[in-house]
Structures are given as structure tokens and as C-alpha cells.
N, C-alpha and C positions, 0 to 999 in steps of 0.2 A: 532479763527475761522480757520477751515481747508480750504486750497485753493480749495478743491473739493466743499465745500459749496459755495464759491464765484462763481465757474463755474455754479452751479445750480441756484443761485440767479439771475445771470446776463444773463443766457442762453448763456454763453460764449463758444467760440471754443478754444480748447487747440492747440496752434501752436508749442509749445516746452515745454519740461519738464514734460511729462506725468507721469514720474516715481516719481514726487515730489508733487503730489496732496494731499498727507496726511500731508504735512508740515503745522504747525500752524503759523498764522500771527495775530498780535494784532493791527496793525495800517495801515493807508493809507495816501498818499499825492498825490494830483492832481495838475499837472502843465504842460504847454507846454514849459516852460522855464527851461532848465536843470540847469541854474545858481541858480534858486530858490531852486531846489532840493538840490543842493550842500550847499546852505546857511542855509536852514531851517530844513532839515530832521536830526533828532537826533537818531532815533531808526529805526531798520530795519523793513521792512514790504512790502507794496504794492505801486507801482507807477502807477497812472492813467495818461494817456497822449493821445493826439491826434496826436502826431508827428510820422512820419515814417522815421526814419533814425537810423544809427548805434550808434549815440551818446546816445540814450536812453538806449541802452544795456550797453555801457561803464559806464554811470552815475550810473545806478542801480547796476552794479557789484562793482563799486568803493565804493558805500554806503552800500554794503553788504545787499542789498534788496533781497527778495525772489521771487517776482512776479511783472510782468509788465502787465497792462491791457491797451490795445489800444482801445480807444472809437470811437464812431461815424462811425463804420464799416470800420475803417482803417485796412489795411492788411500789415503784415510784408513782407519784401523781404526774399528770400532764405538765403541770407547772414546774415540777422538779426536772423533768426531761428537758423542757425548754431552757431552764436555768443552766443545766449541765452543758447543753449545746452552746449557749451564749458564753459560757466560761471555758470552753474548749476542754471539757472533762469527759472521760469515758464513764458511763454509768452501766454497771452490770448487776444482774440479779442471779442468785443461786439458791437452790433448795437446801444446800448444806448448812450446818450450824457454823457459828464463828470458829468454834474449836476445830471442826473438821477442815474448814477452809484454811485456817492458819496452818494446820499440820501439813496439808497438801502443798501449800505454797512454800513453806519452810523446807520440807524434804526435797523439793524440786529446785532449791537454790535461791529463793527470795529471802533476803536478810530482814531481820527486825529493824524497825525505824525507831528513833528516839533515844532517850537516855538509858543508861544501864540502871537497873533497880538494885544493884548490889552495892 
């Protein structure tokens, strides 16, 4: 799925990385705990979070992710936008909850990222 499709599906606003909306992503992981992202994400993709701090940018960059979606209407700081641009990350915001966002992306073909919990 192209990031541009995600923007349309979620009625998201692009906060950084407008030149990377044609990138393909195949998986997503949602968490407000960056330690879980570090522990469970195995493949690059999309990070869904409700956090508003620079650590989400650092974590996504470390995990070679392509896109961060901030849910529940959270808005990034100017520093976060700059960091996203510097790390070649797309930064999106949506008014939807993490649950709604996950469901929409999953039903439209985006796979879950990380280990199986079974």
C-alpha cells in the first residue's frame, strides 16, 4: 500500500515527508510504548502512536520505518517535524483513534508487523 493511500483512508494530514507519499509499505504496528516497538517490530513499515515526543521519531528511524501516524488528533512539535524530515520519515496525523486507524489499515490490506503473540 502506498503512503498516499493511507493519507486518503485516514483523512490524515501530512506533517512531514510530502515527497515520500509514493513509498510502499506492507505492515503497521501500533503502540504508545517505544520499548514494544523495539522488541517486536521485525519489518519496516508504519508506526501508529498517540505519543507526542521526539522519542517516536528516534525509534522509527532506528527501526528503519517509513511512516509515523499520530492518532487521536495529536499534533507534532516543530522539532518533531524537522527530525522526521531529517530522518526521511513521513509524519501523518489523524483524528481517528488507534483502534479505528488499525482497523481501517488492516481491512484495506496492511499487515500487522512484529512477532506473533500466540
